[in-house]
VEXZADREN-214475 format. One record per residue (C-alpha): residue number from 1; residue in one letter; x, y, z. Coordinates in steps of 0.001 Angstrom, whole numbers. Each point is the difference from the previous one (the first is absolute). Example, Ala and Ser with C-alpha at 12.3 -4.5 7.8 and 13.67 -1.06 7.14 Angstrom:
<atoms>
(atom 1; 'A'; (12300; -4500; 7800))
(atom 2; 'S'; (1370; 3440; -660))
</atoms>
This chain:
<atoms>
(atom 1; 'M'; (97642; 100874; 131296))
(atom 2; 'P'; (-3597; -1320; 247))
(atom 3; 'D'; (-1401; -1439; -3233))
(atom 4; 'T'; (-3037; 2284; 229))
(atom 5; 'D'; (2195; 3110; 95))
(atom 6; 'I'; (1864; -1034; -3140))
(atom 7; 'K'; (-3239; -844; -1803))
(atom 8; 'E'; (-1625; 3314; 867))
(atom 9; 'V'; (3026; 2035; -1088))
(atom 10; 'V'; (117; -1897; -3297))
(atom 11; 'R'; (-3744; 451; -502))
(atom 12; 'E'; (218; 3732; 682))
(atom 13; 'K'; (2980; 664; -2239))
(atom 14; 'Y'; (-1314; -2039; -2927))
(atom 15; 'G'; (-3387; 1644; 352))
(atom 16; 'Q'; (1700; 3390; -196))
(atom 17; 'A'; (1873; -1132; -3105))
(atom 18; 'A'; (-3260; -992; -1709))
(atom 19; 'L'; (-1648; 3317; 832))
(atom 20; 'R'; (3039; 1842; -1323))
(atom 21; 'V'; (-341; -1767; -3347))
(atom 22; 'Q'; (-3733; 694; -147))
(atom 23; 'K'; (790; 3694; 408))
(atom 24; 'G'; (2378; -53; -2936))
(atom 25; 'G'; (3288; -692; 1760))
(atom 26; 'S'; (2256; -3027; 116))
(atom 27; 'S'; (496; -2558; 2728))
(atom 28; 'C'; (3754; 262; -469))
(atom 29; 'C'; (2463; 2290; -1739))
(atom 30; 'G'; (-2714; 2546; -692))
(atom 31; 'A'; (-1162; 3035; 1910))
(atom 32; 'A'; (54; -1989; 3236))
(atom 33; 'P'; (1556; -3389; 683))
(atom 34; 'A'; (-1986; -3100; 809))
(atom 35; 'S'; (914; -588; 3603))
(atom 36; 'G'; (297; 3533; 1237))
(atom 37; 'L'; (3757; -409; -336))
(atom 38; 'S'; (2337; 923; -2805))
(atom 39; 'C'; (-224; -2122; -3125))
(atom 40; 'D'; (2141; -3100; 115))
(atom 41; 'P'; (1563; -2042; -2815))
(atom 42; 'I'; (-2030; -3105; 781))
(atom 43; 'T'; (-3268; 1173; -1547))
(atom 44; 'S'; (1236; 1759; -3129))
(atom 45; 'N'; (432; -1007; -3658))
(atom 46; 'L'; (-1641; -3420; 196))
(atom 47; 'Y'; (-2266; -50; -3060))
(atom 48; 'D'; (957; 569; -3603))
(atom 49; 'P'; (-1873; 2461; -2259))
(atom 50; 'A'; (-1787; -2808; -1835))
(atom 51; 'Q'; (-1572; -1220; 3230))
(atom 52; 'A'; (-795; 3519; 1145))
(atom 53; 'S'; (-1950; 617; -3201))
(atom 54; 'Q'; (-2294; -2977; 703))
(atom 55; 'I'; (-1485; 1284; 3256))
(atom 56; 'P'; (-1516; 3197; 1433))
(atom 57; 'E'; (2574; 2573; 1059))
(atom 58; 'E'; (-1357; -9; 3554))
(atom 59; 'A'; (896; -3683; 391))
(atom 60; 'M'; (3590; 805; -882))
(atom 61; 'L'; (122; 3051; 2268))
(atom 62; 'A'; (-1237; -2090; 2935))
(atom 63; 'S'; (2669; -2653; -404))
(atom 64; 'L'; (1913; -614; 3230))
(atom 65; 'G'; (1713; -3207; -1044))
(atom 66; 'C'; (3609; -1099; 35))
(atom 67; 'G'; (-51; -2081; -3175))
(atom 68; 'N'; (-2112; -1065; -2932))
(atom 69; 'P'; (-1456; -3459; 680))
(atom 70; 'T'; (-2119; 118; -3150))
(atom 71; 'A'; (3164; 168; -2108))
(atom 72; 'L'; (1611; -2953; 1785))
(atom 73; 'A'; (-2878; -2356; 829))
(atom 74; 'Q'; (-1276; -2458; -2588))
(atom 75; 'L'; (-3712; 703; -449))
(atom 76; 'N'; (-2072; -2072; -2412))
(atom 77; 'P'; (-3388; 605; -1654))
(atom 78; 'G'; (-2864; -1257; 2149))
(atom 79; 'E'; (1875; 87; 3298))
(atom 80; 'I'; (-1172; 1586; 3262))
(atom 81; 'V'; (2445; 2484; 1518))
(atom 82; 'L'; (-54; 1612; 3445))
(atom 83; 'D'; (2004; 3127; 829))
(atom 84; 'L'; (660; 367; 3740))
(atom 85; 'G'; (-117; 3684; 933))
(atom 86; 'S'; (-1193; 1209; -3386))
(atom 87; 'G'; (16; 3741; 702))
(atom 88; 'G'; (-1139; 2039; -2985))
(atom 89; 'G'; (-284; -3130; -2114))
(atom 90; 'I'; (2933; 270; -2406))
(atom 91; 'D'; (1114; -3645; 263))
(atom 92; 'V'; (-3576; -1295; 43))
(atom 93; 'L'; (-868; 1840; -3206))
(atom 94; 'L'; (3188; -1147; -1739))
(atom 95; 'S'; (-614; -3586; 1138))
(atom 96; 'A'; (-3602; 108; -1198))
(atom 97; 'Q'; (1189; 777; -3509))
(atom 98; 'R'; (2330; -2985; 20))
(atom 99; 'V'; (-2483; -2574; 1317))
(atom 100; 'G'; (-2610; 1273; -2450))
(atom 101; 'P'; (-3792; -135; 104))
(atom 102; 'T'; (-61; -3654; 1067))
(atom 103; 'G'; (2194; 785; 3009))
(atom 104; 'K'; (-437; 2289; 2973))
(atom 105; 'A'; (2147; 2331; 2080))
(atom 106; 'Y'; (-819; 737; 3637))
(atom 107; 'G'; (1497; 2819; 2016))
(atom 108; 'L'; (-32; -55; 3810))
(atom 109; 'D'; (565; 3139; 2055))
(atom 110; 'M'; (-925; 1204; 3507))
(atom 111; 'T'; (-49; 3731; -784))
(atom 112; 'D'; (-3347; 1535; -999))
(atom 113; 'E'; (1622; 2862; -1890))
(atom 114; 'M'; (2144; -2355; -2073))
(atom 115; 'L'; (-2985; -2227; -762))
(atom 116; 'A'; (-2001; 3015; -1184))
(atom 117; 'L'; (2881; 1062; -2239))
(atom 118; 'A'; (455; -3543; -1315))
(atom 119; 'N'; (-3675; -360; -887))
(atom 120; 'E'; (93; 3328; -1822))
(atom 121; 'N'; (3057; -1187; -1934))
(atom 122; 'K'; (-1834; -3243; -804))
(atom 123; 'R'; (-2888; 2045; -1403))
(atom 124; 'K'; (2316; 2161; -2102))
(atom 125; 'A'; (1802; -3062; -1327))
(atom 126; 'G'; (-3272; -1772; -851))
(atom 127; 'A'; (1310; -3136; 1707))
(atom 128; 'E'; (-2826; -2508; 392))
(atom 129; 'N'; (2116; -2865; 1377))
(atom 130; 'V'; (1185; 1943; 3077))
(atom 131; 'E'; (-1344; 19; 3551))
(atom 132; 'F'; (1382; 1922; 2962))
(atom 133; 'L'; (-567; -1446; 3468))
(atom 134; 'K'; (267; 1695; 3370))
(atom 135; 'G'; (1997; -1918; 2561))
(atom 136; 'E'; (3371; -683; 1537))
(atom 137; 'I'; (2675; -2175; -1530))
(atom 138; 'E'; (175; -1965; 3279))
(atom 139; 'N'; (-3640; -1070; -580))
(atom 140; 'I'; (-633; -403; -3723))
(atom 141; 'P'; (-3770; 4; -738))
(atom 142; 'L'; (144; -2756; -2623))
(atom 143; 'P'; (-572; -3758; 293))
(atom 144; 'D'; (2645; -2702; 141))
(atom 145; 'N'; (1620; -1083; -3277))
(atom 146; 'S'; (-1613; 2785; -2035))
(atom 147; 'V'; (2911; 1967; -1514))
(atom 148; 'D'; (2613; -909; -2629))
(atom 149; 'V'; (2514; 2770; 690))
(atom 150; 'I'; (640; 2356; 2915))
(atom 151; 'I'; (1883; 3199; -718))
(atom 152; 'S'; (862; 2893; 2287))
(atom 153; 'N'; (2091; 3121; -280))
(atom 154; 'C'; (1864; 1142; 3102))
(atom 155; 'V'; (-2844; -815; 2393))
(atom 156; 'I'; (839; -3213; 1843))
(atom 157; 'N'; (2924; 1810; 1655))
(atom 158; 'L'; (-2565; 2394; 1536))
(atom 159; 'S'; (-1686; -2789; 1960))
(atom 160; 'A'; (1041; -678; 3583))
(atom 161; 'D'; (-1160; -3636; -359))
(atom 162; 'K'; (1665; -1234; -3162))
(atom 163; 'D'; (-350; -3668; 983))
(atom 164; 'R'; (-3756; 364; -21))
(atom 165; 'V'; (56; 1825; -3342))
(atom 166; 'L'; (1980; -2827; -1584))
(atom 167; 'R'; (-2269; -2662; 1506))
(atom 168; 'E'; (-3029; 1829; -1384))
(atom 169; 'A'; (1648; 273; -3416))
(atom 170; 'F'; (681; -3739; 71))
(atom 171; 'R'; (-3605; -711; 1016))
(atom 172; 'V'; (-1680; 1876; -2843))
(atom 173; 'L'; (2378; -1205; -2712))
(atom 174; 'K'; (-1042; -3021; -2015))
(atom 175; 'P'; (2333; -3013; -4))
(atom 176; 'G'; (2806; 975; -2338))
(atom 177; 'G'; (-850; 3674; 503))
(atom 178; 'R'; (2788; 2562; -131))
(atom 179; 'F'; (1117; 2629; 2478))
(atom 180; 'A'; (1757; 2774; -1963))
(atom 181; 'V'; (522; 3234; 1905))
(atom 182; 'S'; (2301; 2997; 47))
(atom 183; 'D'; (1167; 940; 3466))
(atom 184; 'V'; (2808; 1738; 1844))
(atom 185; 'V'; (2392; -2399; 1721))
(atom 186; 'T'; (3252; 436; 1868))
(atom 187; 'R'; (3338; -1742; -213))
(atom 188; 'G'; (1306; -482; 3520))
(atom 189; 'A'; (-956; 1715; 3256))
(atom 190; 'I'; (-1400; 3550; 27))
(atom 191; 'P'; (509; 2523; 2864))
(atom 192; 'N'; (-2793; 286; 2543))
(atom 193; 'E'; (-134; 3732; -703))
(atom 194; 'I'; (-1543; -881; -3352))
(atom 195; 'R'; (-2290; -2742; 1311))
(atom 196; 'Q'; (-1480; 2152; 2750))
(atom 197; 'K'; (-1109; 2994; -2053))
(atom 198; 'V'; (-3651; -405; -913))
(atom 199; 'L'; (175; 2408; -2951))
(atom 200; 'L'; (2587; -2277; -1553))
(atom 201; 'W'; (-2565; -2785; 51))
(atom 202; 'V'; (-2080; 2149; -2315))
(atom 203; 'G'; (3083; 548; -2129))
(atom 204; 'C'; (389; -3756; -566))
(atom 205; 'I'; (3237; -247; 1985))
(atom 206; 'A'; (-494; -749; 3685))
(atom 207; 'G'; (-2169; -3076; -551))
(atom 208; 'A'; (2146; -1597; -2698))
(atom 209; 'L'; (963; -3625; 574))
(atom 210; 'E'; (3534; -1269; -343))
(atom 211; 'E'; (132; -1985; -3257))
(atom 212; 'N'; (742; -3373; 1609))
(atom 213; 'E'; (-2728; 566; 2585))
(atom 214; 'Y'; (-2446; 678; -2834))
(atom 215; 'R'; (928; -3333; -1567))
(atom 216; 'S'; (-416; -1780; 3329))
(atom 217; 'K'; (-3410; 1522; 653))
(atom 218; 'L'; (-1262; -991; -3451))
(atom 219; 'R'; (1140; -3586; 513))
(atom 220; 'A'; (-1563; -64; 3469))
(atom 221; 'A'; (-3305; 1093; -1563))
(atom 222; 'G'; (191; -3021; -2327))
(atom 223; 'F'; (1467; 1462; -3176))
(atom 224; 'E'; (2663; -1617; -2152))
(atom 225; 'K'; (2279; 1213; -2827))
(atom 226; 'V'; (734; 3133; 2005))
(atom 227; 'E'; (2171; 2647; -1667))
(atom 228; 'V'; (1020; 3532; 1012))
(atom 229; 'E'; (1435; 1896; -2964))
(atom 230; 'P'; (1389; 3519; 622))
(atom 231; 'T'; (-1210; 2561; -2527))
(atom 232; 'R'; (1351; 3260; 1486))
(atom 233; 'I'; (2663; 432; 2675))
(atom 234; 'Y'; (41; 3342; 1818))
(atom 235; 'R'; (3027; 2051; 946))
(atom 236; 'V'; (-297; 2123; 3113))
(atom 237; 'E'; (555; 3216; -1970))
(atom 238; 'E'; (-3123; -706; -2051))
(atom 239; 'A'; (-2086; -45; 3178))
(atom 240; 'R'; (1808; 2747; 1930))
(atom 241; 'E'; (-2758; 2614; -287))
(atom 242; 'F'; (-2729; -2532; 681))
(atom 243; 'L'; (1702; -1371; 3135))
(atom 244; 'A'; (1027; 3409; 1311))
(atom 245; 'S'; (-3564; 1294; -282))
(atom 246; 'A'; (-1051; -2831; 2319))
(atom 247; 'G'; (2503; 1134; 2607))
(atom 248; 'V'; (2709; -2575; -740))
(atom 249; 'D'; (3646; 974; 455))
(atom 250; 'V'; (1049; -1290; -3411))
(atom 251; 'D'; (3747; 454; 455))
(atom 252; 'A'; (-81; -1977; 3236))
(atom 253; 'I'; (-1557; -3068; -1630))
(atom 254; 'A'; (1260; 326; -3582))
(atom 255; 'E'; (2379; -2950; 117))
(atom 256; 'Q'; (-2654; -2168; 1631))
(atom 257; 'V'; (-2669; 567; -2658))
(atom 258; 'D'; (1909; 597; -3241))
(atom 259; 'E'; (-1135; -2600; -2550))
(atom 260; 'K'; (-1925; -1849; 2730))
(atom 261; 'F'; (-3472; 878; -1328))
(atom 262; 'M'; (-1239; -1286; -3326))
(atom 263; 'S'; (-3161; -422; -1979))
(atom 264; 'A'; (-452; -3621; -924))
(atom 265; 'F'; (-2325; -2234; -1973))
(atom 266; 'V'; (-1128; -2777; 2330))
(atom 267; 'R'; (-1333; -3181; -1581))
(atom 268; 'A'; (-1455; -3196; 1441))
(atom 269; 'V'; (-2446; -2748; -964))
(atom 270; 'K'; (-2727; -1786; 1923))
(atom 271; 'P'; (586; -3745; -381))
(atom 272; 'G'; (-2498; -2295; -1636))
(atom 273; 'G'; (-445; 1427; -3482))
(atom 274; 'A'; (1298; -1147; -3364))
(atom 275; 'Q'; (3752; -392; -170))
(atom 276; 'S'; (91; 2656; -2696))
(atom 277; 'A'; (-1375; 2730; 2273))
(atom 278; 'C'; (1967; 3142; -791))
(atom 279; 'C'; (835; 2808; 2414))
(atom 280; 'G'; (1947; 2443; -2102))
(atom 281; 'P'; (1142; 865; -3512))
(atom 282; 'T'; (1514; -3489; -116))
(atom 283; 'C'; (-1219; -2979; 1944))
(atom 284; 'C'; (1589; -732; 3347))
(atom 285; 'N'; (2559; -2762; 60))
</atoms>
């Protein structure tokens, strides 16, 4: 499938999700699901009530992630954080609180509707150390060596050129900078029936990398201390309604996909920083 087709479908569906939230609905598991499909288990129950209470409700309603990178990434006061594919801004706003007034949190998104929603959430939160940028994660509009930490929440899998995304992430990170993202990955080969359905790109499934391929691509981009840590493993029954609504014959592929998809926390470090650079709750070995 051409890269432009995937990008336009993603842009359209995420724009619709933002408009739905602005009208009082939810991007997922509300009156209408995020992708135009049935709600799936990947995007639900990711943030605890304490985090939800710290941000505008609309930021939570617009969440389309597959994990909670802000709970897993080590963020320090004064650091600069970049969220790739920031959507309604939930992870940017949570990160901004952790880096404090001497730090800064950037959000990058290509969808006008999501950027409008994110800026409104920034206003409601009174966040002065936040900036949302328009652009694509394959072409990050920031200079070389300018960011301490890159986070992302179920967005890199949406790109048709993941190698370029990872090279761009490496470029903008400072030496010793940390890559700490939540993403959907697979364990083993996945049927072509899944890979070829464009709506399943929007649902975070069709574009998912196999876990070892993800590690290889990060190393090829220049990263070291690469780790892929599963956080949620999905059974086929959990996704039956979601897959069926996309036209997939679930029974026919059940054995091929059961426990093959998982949310994971993906960590890596750009070489050249202090040996004590930390990329998670505990420093990498």
